[in-house]
C-alpha positions, 0 to 999 in steps of 0.5 A, spaced: 154 905 064 148 902 068 148 908 073 147 913 067 141 909 064 137 909 071 139 916 071 136 917 064 131 913 067 129 917 074 131 923 070 124 921 066 120 918 070 120 923 076 124 930 079 130 931 076 132 932 084 131 925 085 136 923 079 141 927 082 141 925 089 141 918 086 147 919 082 151 923 088 148 918 093 152 912 089 159 918 088 160 919 095 157 911 097 163 909 092 169 914 094 167 912 102 169 905 100 174 906 095 177 911 102 176 905 107 180 900 102 186 904 101 186 906 108 186 899 110 192 897 105 196 903 109 195 901 115 196 893 114 203 895 111 205 899 117 203 894 121 207 888 116 213 894 117 213 894 124 213 887 126 219 886 123 222 892 125 220 890 132 223 883 131 230 886 129 230 890 135 229 884 139 234 880 135 239 886 137 237 886 144 239 879 144 245 879 141 248 885 145 245 881 151 249 874 149 256 879 148 255 881 154 254 875 158 260 872 155 264 879 157 262 877 164 264 869 164 271 872 161 272 876 166 270 871 171 275 867 167 280 873 167 281 874 160 278 879 156 275 880 149 275 886 145 269 887 139 273 893 136 280 891 132 
């Protein structure tokens, strides 16, 4: 509502183009700030998801390495282990 009062005051005392420029500049500034906030939230969300996916992939690689080590040890002893039943 304050921007409306400023617009009326500028329109009555100055050129109407100054008033239009003032209102449009506020609109563009607000849109720019909102766009940056929305983009920041999306980037932060995607970064969090990516970190979780990296942790899951690292855990899967560790499990595969552990399984390979167990299979190598069992082969040395002369036993075999199958993960399929």
